[in-house]
Steps between C-alpha positions, in 0.01 A plus 500: 500500500768561760444579859662819614644466845586825665785445742528794734859604553598569857826563674649201674563515871873516431468792258260698715678430826841585360372821339329603824817426701710712264247785516529491880880492476498796258280706734722407794815593305351837400415569865854405604653716224293799607618465861863402434771680697771467234483545123664162442231321696228697320654415162496129572145518633388677179689238300318224688166674442573533127591131480183403683282712271675355193431150632130579547481631143675185373255274684196691373642513146560124503145448625352695208724328243413142593195325363176421681556127523706357781783260406387138466537275803633218286696476176498162323365337815783632718469775763594848382754586768673838517859389549644852459553569872646152552747546214596852613562387859703203378721715277545753782597217736760371254649849453512570874633149564789555262572842653476382862700181448770689308541743789505202740771333295702822506459524878617140542799561277588809706512282811743264326693771315479833688690679223182485289348800675763714320514734805165647392269559795183420302637156407590397855346183640306698760321695225426225250386229742178688593447572129527128423272404789231753410512420128468126556242505778273784396545543125564143387302324772211746485463462124517121526223510761292734283543285188414184690198660666370641172542164326337295776203732543454529124517131415357347816238764575299429183412137581412596857262764366336247268598687187566342161825315457488334838 
């Protein structure tokens, strides 16, 4: 005889909160589209509303497709971490690092060899230096901070909470 355990499926806080936020954004975008002064602004507001509604449908659809059981806390005695956001932020940091450092190298070469701007105004040092600075500080640095924060909270937060794998 087997015991039947009925696990009630409920939306996680992340699913419910995100869906609710996108519903609020869709309503706000519809209100903005209805009161827009230009057709271009209204078009983009309707586009934003459609994207928000599509996101809500995707969240609800994913909720109904997943099983009742929550993922296990441990697999083979090791914590079941979700490293997806850490990996994504790391890859984004590498891509933005390559882009930002390449523009920085080009800016440095322009200082040494001014002929490298090819008399094109969009390649002048005054235009690419802010691009390099913003790409390195905000894009690369921001993604490195996100990846580090996600990793530290994920791996060090479990033992502090007294969960398995500590």
